C-alpha positions, 0 to 999 in steps of 0.5 A: 127773551129766550133762555135757552141756546140751541147747540150741539157737540161732535166730539171727534179726534183729529187722527181718528178723522184723518185715518180715516180720510185717507182709508177714504180716498185710498179707496177713490184712488182705487174706484176711478180711472181718471187719471188725474182724479186718482192722482188727487186722490192718491195724493190726498191720501198719502198727507192724511195718513201721515198728518193722522200718525204724527197727530198721535204722535203728539198724544202720544208724547203728551201723556205720557209726558203729563203722567211725570212727576219730573219733567227735565227743561227738555220734556217741559218745552215740548209739552208746551209746544203740544199743548200749545203751538204758539209756543217755539219747537223744540229743536230737533223736532220737525225731523221726523227720524228725530221725532219717532227715535228720540222724542217719543222713546223719551217721553216714554222710557226716559231714553232716545234710540241710537237710530245707526246701531239700532235701526227699527224696522217700525221707525224706518218703514214710518221714514219711508211714507213720510218721505213719500208724503214730503215728496207730496208735499215739499214737491220738487223736480227729481223727486217724480218716482215718488209720485207715480201711480203706481208707486204711489198705490203701493204705499198707500197698500202699506200705510195703515200695517205700517202706521199700526206697526209704529204705534205696536212698537211704542205699546211695546216699549210702555206706553200709556196709550195702546194701538188705537182701534182705529189702526186697525180698519182697513176701510173707511166708515163713509164708503160709496 
């Protein structure tokens, strides 16, 4: 009878991996002349950029809330959801506007930001990026302009900066988690 078990562990950070995937597919889209591959790579890159940012948003909220001594009922429900996706999603959390103007600032400072009176460029730029992602993920006719190759190329060239600036804004607000190093990368780790 063997008394040891062979295994290996790879530690990954999903936000980092998704950001690297986004850069990788962006690079592939820039290298191919094949129309259909270019579009495929652009769509995948856009989805990965947003998935990376939204994974990190959850980490920021989790870190902030787990370090608070007294959580409100809303804070506890949000923390429960972030720790266990089988829990009910807090009302409004699926709205990216509410997440970045209300949920994140509230977790960091205890206060929300009124997006009508105090628009934040970093937030609005991410909302625009997310809108383009939603045009892919929740496709309906009439949004074809968002998916044109040049529009996608332009949005993907801005995406790393938009995401970095978003988390710089939260760091400036006092987030315990500063801007991760991977959001400063502009080339993927596995360049071909």
